C-alpha positions in Angstrom: 81.7 98.5 83.4 84.4 101.4 84.2 83.7 103.7 87.2 83.7 107.1 86.1 84.6 109.9 88.4 83.1 113.3 88.9 85.5 115.9 87.6 87.2 118.2 90.0 87.8 121.9 89.9 91.3 123.1 90.7 92.4 126.9 90.6 96.0 127.2 89.2 97.8 130.7 88.6 98.7 131.5 85.2 102.4 131.2 84.8 102.6 134.2 82.5 100.2 136.8 84.0 99.4 135.5 87.4 95.6 135.2 86.7 93.5 132.5 88.5 92.5 129.8 85.9 90.0 127.2 86.5 90.8 123.8 85.3 88.6 120.7 85.8 90.4 117.2 86.4 88.7 116.5 83.0 90.4 119.1 81.0 93.9 118.2 79.3 94.4 122.3 78.8 92.7 125.6 79.1 93.2 129.2 78.0 94.1 131.9 80.4 91.1 134.3 80.3 93.4 137.2 80.8 96.4 136.6 78.5 95.3 133.7 76.5 98.2 131.3 77.5 97.5 127.7 77.2 97.6 126.2 80.8 97.9 122.6 81.2 96.4 120.1 83.8 99.4 118.7 85.7 97.2 115.5 86.6 97.6 114.4 83.0 100.7 112.9 83.9 98.8 109.9 85.2 98.7 108.7 81.5 102.1 107.5 82.0 101.4 105.2 84.8 97.8 104.6 85.6 96.5 101.1 84.2 93.1 103.0 84.1 93.9 106.3 82.2 92.7 105.3 78.6 89.2 104.5 80.1 89.1 107.5 82.3 90.2 110.0 79.6 89.0 108.0 76.5 91.2 106.6 73.7 91.4 109.7 71.6 92.3 112.2 74.3 94.6 109.6 76.2 96.8 108.9 73.0 97.2 112.9 72.5 98.0 113.1 76.3 100.6 110.4 76.0 102.2 112.0 73.0 102.3 115.4 74.3 103.8 114.3 77.6 106.3 112.1 75.7 107.3 115.1 73.7 107.8 117.4 76.9 110.1 114.7 78.3 112.0 114.6 75.0 112.4 118.3 75.0 113.5 118.4 78.9 116.6 116.1 77.7 
């Protein structure tokens, strides 16, 4: 049986307005409370290298994150 982790809370600055945004490790993205910008969780990059990412995130969210991350890499090139 996979070992589940307790989500951790991180406070990030919204890149658009500078407001503090609370994001849990289990969140892929959250909306800034002040301006509404979607703020992404940088730890999601683990879907690209962690053998247990699919178990941690669940199959549906894992596939979405993997797809989103691949699209961001393609846009950067």
